[in-house]
DONUZA-521846 format. One record per atom (N, C-alpha, C): residue number from 0; residue in one letter; chain; atom name; x, y, z. Coordinates in pm, whole numbers, plus 32768, in hexadecimal, padded with zeros to 4 digits. Each point is the difference from the previous one (the first is absolute). Example, Ala and Ser with C-alpha at 12.3 -4.5 7.8 and 13.67 -1.06 7.14 Angstrom:
2
    nr   rest   kette   atom      X      Y      Z
     0      a       A      N   8527   7DC7   830C
     0      a       A     CA   7FA7   8077   8000
     0      a       A      C   805A   8078   8000
     1      s       A      N   7FDD   8069   7FB8
     1      s       A     CA   8052   8077   8006
     1      s       A      C   7FB3   806D   8049
END
This chain:
194
    nr   rest   kette   atom      X      Y      Z
     0      m       A      N   7E13   595A   0853
     0      m       A     CA   7F69   800A   8047
     0      m       A      C   7FAA   804E   7FE2
     1      e       A      N   7FC6   8000   7F5D
     1      e       A     CA   7F96   8054   7FEE
     1      e       A      C   7F8F   7FAA   804A
     2      g       A      N   7FA1   8033   800F
     2      g       A     CA   7F73   800F   802C
     2      g       A      C   800D   7F99   808D
     3      c       A      N   8083   8016   8041
     3      c       A     CA   7FE8   7FB4   809E
     3      c       A      C   8033   8042   8040
     4      f       A      N   7F9B   8003   807F
     4      f       A     CA   7FFA   804B   8085
     4      f       A      C   8065   7FBE   805A
     5      s       A      N   8068   803E   803F
     5      s       A     CA   8057   7FC1   8035
     5      s       A      C   804A   8080   802F
     6      i       A      N   8032   7FDD   8088
     6      i       A     CA   8054   806C   804A
     6      i       A      C   8092   7FE3   8033
     7      g       A      N   8025   7F7B   7FF3
     7      g       A     CA   8052   7FC5   8016
     7      g       A      C   8072   7FFA   7F6F
     8      p       A      N   807F   7FCE   8023
     8      p       A     CA   8046   7FD9   7F74
     8      p       A      C   7FFA   7FB0   7FCD
     9      l       A      N   803A   7FCA   7F74
     9      l       A     CA   8005   7F90   7FCF
     9      l       A      C   806F   7F8B   803D
    10      i       A      N   7FD2   7FCB   8003
    10      i       A     CA   8077   7F65   8033
    10      i       A      C   8004   7FC3   7F83
    11      e       A      N   8094   801F   7FF6
    11      e       A     CA   8030   7FA4   7F68
    11      e       A      C   804E   7F9E   801E
    12      f       A      N   8042   7FA1   7FA2
    12      f       A     CA   8023   7F87   8017
    12      f       A      C   806C   7FEE   8056
    13      a       A      N   8061   8067   8007
    13      a       A     CA   806F   8011   8046
    13      a       A      C   7FE9   8024   807E
    14      d       A      N   7F7E   801D   8034
    14      d       A     CA   7FDB   800E   8066
    14      d       A      C   7FC0   7F6F   8058
    15      m       A      N   8019   7FAF   7FB0
    15      m       A     CA   7FA0   7F93   802B
    15      m       A      C   806F   7F7E   804D
    16      g       A      N   7FAD   7FBE   8068
    16      g       A     CA   805A   7FA9   8056
    16      g       A      C   804A   7F62   7F9B
    17      p       A      N   804B   7FBF   802E
    17      p       A     CA   800C   7F7E   7FB4
    17      p       A      C   7F80   7F90   7FF7
    18      i       A      N   7FAB   8018   8065
    18      i       A     CA   7F7E   7FB6   7FEB
    18      i       A      C   7FB3   801C   7FB0
    19      d       A      N   7FFC   8084   7FF1
    19      d       A     CA   7F87   8063   7FAA
    19      d       A      C   803B   7FBB   7F6B
    20      r       A      N   808D   7FF5   7FE2
    20      r       A     CA   8030   7FDF   7F9C
    20      r       A      C   8003   7F9B   7FE3
    21      w       A      N   8008   7FB6   8072
    21      w       A     CA   7FF0   7F59   7FD9
    21      w       A      C   7F90   7FE2   7FB4
    22      g       A      N   7F81   8032   8059
    22      g       A     CA   7F7F   7FD4   7FDE
    22      g       A      C   7FAC   8036   7F8C
    23      m       A      N   803D   8069   7FC5
    23      m       A     CA   7FE1   801E   7F85
    23      m       A      C   7FCA   7FA1   7F81
    24      s       A      N   7F8F   8022   7FDE
    24      s       A     CA   7FD4   7FA5   7FB6
    24      s       A      C   7FAD   804C   7F69
    25      a       A      N   8013   7FC5   7F97
    25      a       A     CA   7FC2   8058   7F79
    25      a       A      C   7F7B   7FC3   7FFC
    26      y       A      N   7F8F   8075   7FBE
    26      y       A     CA   7F90   7FE9   8015
    26      y       A      C   7FC2   7F76   7FCB
    27      s       A      N   7F9E   7FD2   8055
    27      s       A     CA   7FB9   7F73   7FDD
    27      s       A      C   7F77   8034   802A
    28      k       A      N   7FB1   7FEA   7F84
    28      k       A     CA   7F4C   8009   7FE9
    28      k       A      C   7FD6   7F90   8054
    29      s       A      N   8030   7FA7   7FF6
    29      s       A     CA   7FD1   7F6A   8037
    29      s       A      C   7FF2   7FF4   8097
    30      v       A      N   8083   805C   801B
    30      v       A     CA   8029   8004   807E
    30      v       A      C   7FCB   8049   8089
    31      e       A      N   7FF1   8085   7F7C
    31      e       A     CA   7FA7   8072   804B
    31      e       A      C   7F7B   7FB8   801D
    32      a       A      N   7F9C   7FCF   7F96
    32      a       A     CA   7F75   7FB7   8027
    32      a       A      C   8002   7FA0   805E
    33      a       A      N   8074   7FAD   802D
    33      a       A     CA   7FE5   7FAD   806A
    33      a       A      C   800E   8054   809B
    34      s       A      N   804C   8067   7FD8
    34      s       A     CA   8035   802C   8068
    34      s       A      C   7F75   8070   8027
    35      e       A      N   7FA5   8033   7FA2
    35      e       A     CA   7F8C   8025   8042
    35      e       A      C   7FB1   7FB9   802B
    36      a       A      N   7FC9   7F79   7FBB
    36      a       A     CA   7FAD   7F87   8034
    36      a       A      C   8030   8005   807F
    37      f       A      N   8069   7FE2   8042
    37      f       A     CA   803C   7FF3   8097
    37      f       A      C   7FE9   8094   8034
    38      t       A      N   7FF8   8063   7FDE
    38      t       A     CA   7FD2   805B   8037
    38      t       A      C   7F7D   801E   8001
    39      y       A      N   7FB8   7FF7   7FAE
    39      y       A     CA   7F69   8005   8024
    39      y       A      C   7FB4   7F9F   804D
    40      t       A      N   8056   7F82   7FFF
    40      t       A     CA   7FE0   7F94   8076
    40      t       A      C   8014   802A   808D
    41      s       A      N   8092   802C   8006
    41      s       A     CA   8009   8043   808D
    41      s       A      C   7FA8   804A   8027
    42      i       A      N   7FD0   8097   7F99
    42      i       A     CA   7FA5   802F   804C
    42      i       A      C   7F55   7FB6   800B
    43      m       A      N   8008   7FA6   7FC3
    43      m       A     CA   7F7D   7FFC   8032
    43      m       A      C   8006   7F8D   8053
    44      i       A      N   8065   7FB4   804B
    44      i       A     CA   800E   7FBF   8047
    44      i       A      C   7FB5   7FED   8095
    45      p       A      N   800C   8096   8033
    45      p       A     CA   7F65   8040   8071
    45      p       A      C   7F72   7FFB   7FCF
    46      a       A      N   7FFE   7FB3   7FA8
    46      a       A     CA   7F55   7FEB   7FE3
    46      a       A      C   7FF3   7F8A   806D
    47      l       A      N   8061   7F9B   7FEB
    47      l       A     CA   7FFD   7FAB   8053
    47      l       A      C   7F96   8020   8095
    48      l       A      N   8045   8066   801B
    48      l       A     CA   7FBE   8054   8073
    48      l       A      C   7F5D   8002   8023
    49      l       A      N   7FE3   7FD8   7F79
    49      l       A     CA   7F5A   8003   7FDF
    49      l       A      C   7FBB   7F84   8086
    50      a       A      N   807D   7FA2   8010
    50      a       A     CA   7FB6   7F96   805E
    50      a       A      C   7FE8   803B   80A1
    51      a       A      N   8031   8082   8032
    51      a       A     CA   7FFA   8026   8076
    51      a       A      C   7F5B   8023   800C
    52      p       A      N   7FD8   800E   8071
    52      p       A     CA   7F6E   803A   8025
    52      p       A      C   7FEC   807A   7F80
    53      q       A      N   7F66   8015   7FC9
    53      q       A     CA   7FFB   803E   7F99
    53      q       A      C   7FFF   8088   8043
    54      e       A      N   7FEE   801A   808B
    54      e       A     CA   7FDE   8097   804C
    54      e       A      C   8091   800E   7FEF
    55      d       A      N   8058   7FCB   8002
    55      d       A     CA   80B6   8048   801E
    55      d       A      C   801C   802C   7F30
    56      w       A      N   7F9F   7FDE   7FA6
    56      w       A     CA   803A   801E   7F7C
    56      w       A      C   7FE9   8076   7FDF
    57      v       A      N   7FEE   8048   8053
    57      v       A     CA   8007   80AA   7FDD
    57      v       A      C   806F   801E   8052
    58      s       A      N   8035   7FF7   8065
    58      s       A     CA   8070   800E   805C
    58      s       A      C   806C   7FCE   7F8F
    59      i       A      N   7FEF   7F63   7FEB
    59      i       A     CA   8073   7FD0   7FC0
    59      i       A      C   8016   8042   7F5F
    60      g       A      N   7F9A   8026   7FC0
    60      g       A     CA   8021   8042   7F8D
    60      g       A      C   803D   807E   8011
    61      s       A      N   7FA6   805A   804F
    61      s       A     CA   8052   8076   8028
    61      s       A      C   8091   8015   802B
    62      m       A      N   802D   7F90   802A
    62      m       A     CA   8080   7FEA   8020
    62      m       A      C   806E   7FDC   7FAE
    63      y       A      N   7FC5   7FB4   7FC5
    63      y       A     CA   805F   7FE6   7F75
    63      y       A      C   7FE5   807F   7F91
    64      a       A      N   7FB0   8057   7FE6
    64      a       A     CA   7FFA   8044   7FD0
    64      a       A      C   808D   808C   8023
    65      g       A      N   7FE0   8022   807D
    65      g       A     CA   805A   801B   8045
    65      g       A      C   808C   7FF6   7FDA
    66      s       A      N   800C   7F72   802E
    66      s       A     CA   807F   7FCC   7FE8
    66      s       A      C   804C   8010   7F67
    67      l       A      N   7F94   7FE1   7FA1
    67      l       A     CA   8021   8020   7F72
    67      l       A      C   8027   808C   7FCB
    68      l       A      N   7FA2   804D   801D
    68      l       A     CA   8023   8098   8017
    68      l       A      C   8087   805E   8042
    69      l       A      N   8031   7FB3   806A
    69      l       A     CA   8081   8010   8048
    69      l       A      C   8089   7FBF   7F71
    70      s       A      N   7FE3   7F9C   7FE9
    70      s       A     CA   805F   7FA9   7F9E
    70      s       A      C   8008   807E   7F9E
    71      w       A      N   7F80   7FF7   7FB1
    71      w       A     CA   7FFB   8052   7F63
    71      w       A      C   804F   8099   8048
    72      g       A      N   7FE1   803F   8049
    72      g       A     CA   8031   806E   8046
    72      g       A      C   807E   8002   7FDF
    73      l       A      N   8028   7FB9   8061
    73      l       A     CA   80A6   7FF5   801B
    73      l       A      C   8059   7FD3   7F88
    74      k       A      N   7FB3   7FAD   7FBF
    74      k       A     CA   8022   7FCF   7F8A
    74      k       A      C   8033   807F   7FAF
    75      e       A      N   7FAA   8061   8001
    75      e       A     CA   7FF6   8046   7F9D
    75      e       A      C   8059   808F   8039
    76      l       A      N   800D   7FEC   8067
    76      l       A     CA   8069   8089   8046
    76      l       A      C   8086   7FC6   7FC6
    77      g       A      N   802B   7F72   802A
    77      g       A     CA   8079   7FE6   7FD2
    77      g       A      C   8014   8007   7F76
    78      k       A      N   7F7F   8013   7F84
    78      k       A     CA   805B   7FDB   7F74
    78      k       A      C   8005   80A9   7FF7
    79      t       A      N   7FB5   806F   804A
    79      t       A     CA   8017   8072   7FF9
    79      t       A      C   8096   8059   8039
    80      l       A      N   8014   7F6E   804A
    80      l       A     CA   8078   802E   8022
    80      l       A      C   809F   7FF4   7FE9
    81      v       A      N   7FC9   7F96   7FAB
    81      v       A     CA   80A7   7FBC   7FBC
    81      v       A      C   7FA5   7FC8   7F89
    82      v       A      N   8064   8058   7F90
    82      v       A     CA   7FDA   7FCA   7F8A
    82      v       A      C   806C   7FA9   7FE2
    83      r       A      N   7FD9   7F8B   7FC5
    83      r       A     CA   8051   7F9A   7FB5
    83      r       A      C   7FDB   7F9C   7FA6
    84      k       A      N   8059   7FFF   7F7F
    84      k       A     CA   7FC5   7FCC   7FA6
    84      k       A      C   7FF0   7F5A   801B
    85      r       A      N   7FBD   7FD3   7FAF
    85      r       A     CA   7FD3   7F75   8019
    85      r       A      C   8075   7F7B   7F90
    86      p       A      N   8005   7FA7   805E
    86      p       A     CA   8076   7FC8   7FD9
    86      p       A      C   7FF9   7FE2   7F66
    87      y       A      N   7F90   7FEF   7FCA
    87      y       A     CA   7FF0   7FD3   7F84
    87      y       A      C   8044   807F   7F95
    88      m       A      N   7FE8   808B   8026
    88      m       A     CA   8066   806E   7FC4
    88      m       A      C   807A   7FDA   7FEB
    89      y       A      N   803A   7FBF   800C
    89      y       A     CA   8093   7FB6   7FF7
    89      y       A      C   8027   7FAA   7FA6
    90      f       A      N   7F9D   7FC9   7FD3
    90      f       A     CA   7FFD   7F91   7FA2
    90      f       A      C   7FC0   8050   7F75
    91      d       A      N   8023   7FB5   7FC0
    91      d       A     CA   7FA1   8009   7F54
    91      d       A      C   7F80   7FFA   7FF4
    92      r       A      N   7FCB   7F92   803E
    92      r       A     CA   7F57   7FFB   7FF4
    92      r       A      C   7FD2   8039   806B
    93      y       A      N   7FB5   8066   7FDE
    93      y       A     CA   7FAC   804C   8097
    93      y       A      C   7F76   800E   7FA0
    94      p       A      N   7FB3   800F   8079
    94      p       A     CA   7F6D   7FF0   7F96
    94      p       A      C   7FE3   80BB   8012
    95      q       A      N   8000   802A   7F81
    95      q       A     CA   800E   8090   7FB2
    95      q       A      C   7F56   8044   8038
    96      t       A      N   7F95   7F9C   8041
    96      t       A     CA   7FAA   8064   802F
    96      t       A      C   801A   805D   809A
    97      e       A      N   8045   7F79   8033
    97      e       A     CA   8033   802F   80AC
    97      e       A      C   806C   8094   7FEB
    98      v       A      N   802F   8017   7F8A
    98      v       A     CA   803F   805F   8002
    98      v       A      C   7FE7   806A   7FCC
    99      e       A      N   7FA0   7FF2   7F90
    99      e       A     CA   7FA9   806C   7FDC
    99      e       A      C   7F95   8042   8088
   100      c       A      N   7FBE   7FB1   8050
   100      c       A     CA   7FD7   802A   8063
   100      c       A      C   8064   804C   8081
   101      g       A      N   8077   7FFE   8001
   101      g       A     CA   8056   7FF9   8093
   101      g       A      C   800B   7F99   8048
   102      d       A      N   7FBD   7FA2   800F
   102      d       A     CA   7FE7   7F9E   8049
   102      d       A      C   80B1   7FC8   8036
   103      y       A      N   8047   7FE7   7F83
   103      y       A     CA   8083   7FE4   8000
   103      y       A      C   805E   804F   8092
   104      l       A      N   7FDC   8071   8022
   104      l       A     CA   8041   8049   8052
   104      l       A      C   7FCC   7FC8   808C
   105      e       A      N   7FAD   7F9D   8002
   105      e       A     CA   7FC3   7FEF   8099
   105      e       A      C   8025   7F81   8032
   106      s       A      N   805C   7FC0   8004
   106      s       A     CA   803A   7F84   8027
   106      s       A      C   7FF3   7FF4   809D
   107      f       A      N   8028   8083   8050
   107      f       A     CA   8012   7FEF   807D
   107      f       A      C   7F85   8042   806B
   108      p       A      N   7FD7   7FB4   8054
   108      p       A     CA   8006   7F55   801E
   108      p       A      C   7F8F   7FDB   7FB9
   109      s       A      N   7FE8   7F83   8012
   109      s       A     CA   7F9C   7FA5   7FAC
   109      s       A      C   7F82   8023   8055
   110      g       A      N   7FAF   8040   7F9E
   110      g       A     CA   7F63   7FFE   801D
   110      g       A      C   7FB8   7F61   8009
   111      h       A      N   800B   7FCC   7FA2
   111      h       A     CA   7FE9   7F48   8000
   111      h       A      C   8030   7FE6   8098
   112      a       A      N   805A   7FD5   8006
   112      a       A     CA   8056   7FDC   8077
   112      a       A      C   7FAF   8050   8071
   113      a       A      N   7FFF   805A   7FFE
   113      a       A     CA   7FB5   8079   8096
   113      a       A      C   7F5B   7FA6   800F
   114      l       A      N   7FA0   7FE3   7F94
   114      l       A     CA   7FB6   7FE9   7FED
   114      l       A      C   7FD5   7F87   8036
   115      a       A      N   8063   7F99   7FB0
   115      a       A     CA   8005   7F3F   8023
   115      a       A      C   7FFE   8013   80A7
   116      f       A      N   8093   8058   7FF8
   116      f       A     CA   8013   7FD8   80AB
   116      f       A      C   7F89   8025   807B
   117      t       A      N   7FBC   8082   7FDB
   117      t       A     CA   7F80   8041   802D
   117      t       A      C   7FB3   7F8E   8029
   118      g       A      N   7FE2   7FC5   7F99
   118      g       A     CA   7F89   7F99   7FE8
   118      g       A      C   8023   7F84   8080
   119      a       A      N   809B   7FC6   7FCA
   119      a       A     CA   8016   7F9C   805F
   119      a       A      C   800C   803E   80B4
   120      s       A      N   8038   8049   8000
   120      s       A     CA   801E   8064   809A
   120      s       A      C   7F69   7FE4   8044
   121      f       A      N   7FCB   8066   7FBE
   121      f       A     CA   7F7C   8010   801D
   121      f       A      C   7FA8   7F76   8035
   122      f       A      N   7FF4   7FA9   7F9F
   122      f       A     CA   7FE9   7F8D   7FD9
   122      f       A      C   8005   7FA9   8086
   123      s       A      N   8092   7FD6   802A
   123      s       A     CA   8033   7FB5   807E
   123      s       A      C   7FDE   804A   806A
   124      f       A      N   7FF7   8090   8018
   124      f       A     CA   7FED   8029   808B
   124      f       A      C   7F71   8006   800A
   125      v       A      N   7FB6   8019   7FC2
   125      v       A     CA   7F90   7FFA   802C
   125      v       A      C   7FAC   7F71   7FF5
   126      f       A      N   802F   7F8D   7FB4
   126      f       A     CA   7FDF   7F7B   802E
   126      f       A      C   801A   7FCC   8071
   127      s       A      N   8087   8027   8021
   127      s       A     CA   8030   7FDE   805F
   127      s       A      C   7FA6   8032   8089
   128      q       A      N   7FBB   8085   7FED
   128      q       A     CA   7FBF   7FFF   805E
   128      q       A      C   7F8B   7FE2   8012
   129      y       A      N   7FDB   7FC0   7FAC
   129      y       A     CA   7F54   7FDB   7FE5
   129      y       A      C   7FFE   7F4E   801C
   130      c       A      N   807B   7FDF   7FDB
   130      c       A     CA   800B   7F47   7FF5
   130      c       A      C   808C   7FF0   803C
   131      v       A      N   7FFA   8029   808B
   131      v       A     CA   8058   7FF1   8055
   131      v       A      C   803E   7F65   7FED
   132      d       A      N   7FB3   7FB4   801C
   132      d       A     CA   8028   7F4D   800D
   132      d       A      C   8002   7FE2   7F79
   133      s       A      N   7FD7   8025   7FA9
   133      s       A     CA   7FC7   7FAF   7F65
   133      s       A      C   8091   7FC6   7FDB
   134      p       A      N   8009   7F70   7FC8
   134      p       A     CA   805C   7FB4   7FCC
   134      p       A      C   7FEA   8046   7F8A
   135      w       A      N   7FD1   8036   7FA5
   135      w       A     CA   803E   803F   7F64
   135      w       A      C   804C   8086   804B
   136      k       A      N   7FFC   802C   8044
   136      k       A     CA   805F   8075   803E
   136      k       A      C   8063   801E   7FBA
   137      i       A      N   805B   7F93   8012
   137      i       A     CA   80AC   8013   7FBC
   137      i       A      C   7FED   7FD3   7F71
   138      p       A      N   7FD9   7F9D   7FD6
   138      p       A     CA   7FDA   7FEE   7F78
   138      p       A      C   7FDD   807E   7FB7
   139      l       A      N   7F8A   8057   8035
   139      l       A     CA   7FBD   8058   7FBC
   139      l       A      C   8070   8074   800B
   140      i       A      N   8041   7FFE   8057
   140      i       A     CA   804A   8092   800C
   140      i       A      C   8052   7FF6   7F9C
   141      g       A      N   806C   7F6B   8016
   141      g       A     CA   8076   800A   7F8F
   141      g       A      C   7FA8   7FFE   7F73
   142      a       A      N   7FB2   7FC7   7FFB
   142      a       A     CA   7FCB   8015   7F67
   142      a       A      C   8029   8069   7FBF
   143      s       A      N   7FAC   8070   805D
   143      s       A     CA   7FE7   8099   7FFB
   143      s       A      C   8084   8031   7FEE
   144      f       A      N   803C   7FD4   801C
   144      f       A     CA   80C5   8068   8017
   144      f       A      C   8043   7FC4   7F83
   145      a       A      N   7FBB   7F60   7FFE
   145      a       A     CA   8059   7FE0   7F97
   145      a       A      C   7FD7   8017   7F6B
   146      c       A      N   7F72   8013   7FFE
   146      c       A     CA   7FC0   8066   7F73
   146      c       A      C   8057   8073   7FF7
   147      a       A      N   8006   803B   8072
   147      a       A     CA   8010   80AD   7FFE
   147      a       A      C   80B5   7FE9   7FD4
   148      t       A      N   803D   7FD7   804A
   148      t       A     CA   8080   7FBB   7FCC
   148      t       A      C   801B   8003   7F5F
   149      a       A      N   7FA2   7F7D   7FD6
   149      a       A     CA   8015   8016   7F6D
   149      a       A      C   7FE0   8076   7FB4
   150      a       A      N   7F8E   802D   8015
   150      a       A     CA   7FFE   809E   7FC0
   150      a       A      C   807F   8035   801A
   151      s       A      N   803B   803B   8061
   151      s       A     CA   8064   8047   7FF7
   151      s       A      C   808F   7FDF   7FD0
   152      a       A      N   8015   7F54   7FF5
   152      a       A     CA   8052   7FDE   7FAD
   152      a       A      C   7FF1   8005   7F65
   153      l       A      N   7F91   7FE7   7FE2
   153      l       A     CA   7FF0   800A   7F76
   153      l       A      C   7FEC   808A   7FD1
   154      r       A      N   7FFA   8058   804C
   154      r       A     CA   8002   80A5   7FC4
   154      r       A      C   80A4   7FE8   7FD7
   155      v       A      N   805E   7FE7   8074
   155      v       A     CA   80A5   800C   7FBA
   155      v       A      C   7FF6   7FAA   7F92
   156      g       A      N   7FBF   7FA6   7FFA
   156      g       A     CA   8002   7FA4   7F85
   156      g       A      C   7FF2   8038   7F83
   157      s       A      N   7F8B   8062   800B
   157      s       A     CA   7FB5   800E   7F8A
   157      s       A      C   8065   808F   7FC3
   158      g       A      N   8060   8030   8054
   158      g       A     CA   804A   805D   7FC7
   158      g       A      C   7FC6   8083   8024
   159      n       A      N   7F7B   802D   8088
   159      n       A     CA   7FDF   8057   800E
   159      n       A      C   8022   8027   8070
   160      h       A      N   806D   7FC0   8036
   160      h       A     CA   8024   8035   8095
   160      h       A      C   8082   7FCC   8033
   161      f       A      N   804A   8042   8071
   161      f       A     CA   806A   7FC5   8012
   161      f       A      C   7FE7   7FBA   8087
   162      p       A      N   8059   7FB5   801C
   162      p       A     CA   7FD9   7FCA   80AC
   162      p       A      C   8007   804B   8067
   163      s       A      N   803B   8076   8004
   163      s       A     CA   800A   8072   804D
   163      s       A      C   7F47   8038   8003
   164      d       A      N   7FFC   8005   7F9A
   164      d       A     CA   7F32   802A   7FE8
   164      d       A      C   7FC0   7FD6   801D
   165      v       A      N   7FFC   7F57   801E
   165      v       A     CA   7FAC   7F96   801C
   165      v       A      C   8002   7FE7   809C
   166      v       A      N   8096   800D   802B
   166      v       A     CA   8000   7FFD   80A7
   166      v       A      C   7FC3   807E   8046
   167      v       A      N   8010   80A1   7FC8
   167      v       A     CA   7F9E   803A   8018
   167      v       A      C   7F7D   8007   8008
   168      g       A      N   7FDC   7FE8   7F85
   168      g       A     CA   7F7B   7FF0   7FDE
   168      g       A      C   7FDF   7F90   8076
   169      s       A      N   8016   7F91   8021
   169      s       A     CA   7FDE   7FA9   8041
   169      s       A      C   7FFF   8027   8086
   170      a       A      N   8043   804B   801C
   170      a       A     CA   8014   803A   80AA
   170      a       A      C   7F95   8072   800F
   171      i       A      N   7FEC   8048   7FA1
   171      i       A     CA   7F72   804A   7FD8
   171      i       A      C   7F93   7FE1   8033
   172      g       A      N   8003   7F7E   7FBB
   172      g       A     CA   7F77   7FBA   7FD9
   172      g       A      C   7FBB   7FBF   80AE
   173      a       A      N   80AD   7FAA   8023
   173      a       A     CA   7FDD   7FB3   8097
   173      a       A      C   7FE0   8071   8050
   174      f       A      N   8035   8056   802C
   174      f       A     CA   7FF8   807F   805D
   174      f       A      C   7F8E   803A   7FE2
   175      s       A      N   7FA6   8016   7F7E
   175      s       A     CA   7F76   8047   7FE0
   175      s       A      C   7F9E   7F72   8025
   176      g       A      N   801C   7FAB   7FEC
   176      g       A     CA   7F99   7F83   8008
   176      g       A      C   7FD5   7FD2   809E
   177      f       A      N   8079   8019   8042
   177      f       A     CA   7FF3   800B   80AD
   177      f       A      C   7FEA   804C   8049
   178      i       A      N   8051   8084   7FC5
   178      i       A     CA   7FC8   8057   806A
   178      i       A      C   7F85   804A   800A
   179      i       A      N   7F8B   800F   7FAB
   179      i       A     CA   7F8D   8010   8010
   179      i       A      C   7F96   7FA5   806C
   180      p       A      N   801A   7F75   7FDA
   180      p       A     CA   7FA1   7F98   804C
   180      p       A      C   8065   8019   8093
   181      w       A      N   805C   7FF9   7FFC
   181      w       A     CA   8050   801E   8094
   181      w       A      C   7FC9   8051   8048
   182      l       A      N   7FF1   80A0   7FDA
   182      l       A     CA   7FD1   8065   803C
   182      l       A      C   7F6F   7FE3   8022
   183      r       A      N   7FE8   7FD9   7F94
   183      r       A     CA   7F28   7FC9   8028
   183      r       A      C   8010   7F97   8084
   184      s       A      N   805E   7FB5   800A
   184      s       A     CA   800C   7F9F   8060
   184      s       A      C   8019   804E   8091
   185      l       A      N   803F   8055   8004
   185      l       A     CA   8052   8052   8066
   185      l       A      C   7F7E   805B   802C
   186      y       A      N   7FB1   8039   7F8D
   186      y       A     CA   7FA0   8053   803A
   186      y       A      C   7F7B   7FA9   803A
   187      e       A      N   7FE7   7FA4   7FC6
   187      e       A     CA   7F9B   7F97   8052
   187      e       A      C   8027   7FD9   8057
   188      n       A      N   806C   7FBA   8034
   188      n       A     CA   8035   7FBB   805F
   188      n       A      C   7FE9   8074   8073
   189      g       A      N   803E   808E   7FE5
   189      g       A     CA   7FFB   807C   805E
   189      g       A      C   7F71   8001   8031
   190      k       A      N   7F9C   7FFB   7FAD
   190      k       A     CA   7F7B   8044   8010
   190      k       A      C   7FD6   7FA3   8038
   191      g       A      N   800C   7F61   800F
   191      g       A     CA   7FD2   7FB9   8056
   191      g       A      C   8027   7FED   8063
   192      k       A      N   8062   8037   8047
   192      k       A     CA   8035   801E   8080
   192      k       A      C   7FF0   806F   805E
   193      r       A      N   7F8F   805A   7FAE
   193      r       A     CA   7FC4   8070   8060
   193      r       A      C   7F80   7FCE   8038
END
C-alpha cells in the first residue's frame, strides 16, 4: 500500500461475499470509456434545470455544488476507511498506470456511481419542485436514473468495481443529491411560515 493514505484494513478476496465474487470482471478499456460517458452525462443532467426562472439559477447551482461536494467527501471518506483492490487486480490484464499511481487500492466505494446518482437524485428532486405537473417529469426522472444506473453497471463491467462498491456509491449519491435541496426546501418553507 505504498503511497496510499488509509486507516482501514485491506479487504482481500477471501473476505468478499458471493455477489462480489460473481460480479468480478477483467479490465476493459472500452467499457470503462462507456461508463465515463454515462457518468459525465448523469453529472450534466441537472443543466436541464436552466429552464427554471433565471433568478433561481444561483440557488440551484449552489445547491448542486453542495450536493456534489457532499458526495465527493463521503466517497473520499469511504476510500480512506476501506482499502480494497479493484476487481481487475485478480485478472492477468490490468492497467499498469493505475497500479503505479495507487488507484488500484481504491475500489470502495465507487466515485463514478456516487457522482452519477448525485446528478440523477438532485435533478429529480429539484425538477419535481419546479415542474410539479409537467408531463415530462416521469420520463426525465426515469432517464436520469437509467443513465446513472448504466454508469454504475458499466463500472462493474469494466473491472473497476465490485457490485457492492457501486451499490454503496449509488446510495451516497442518491442521499447527497436529495438531502441538500430537501434541507433547502425545509428552510424556505419554514421561512415562509413566519
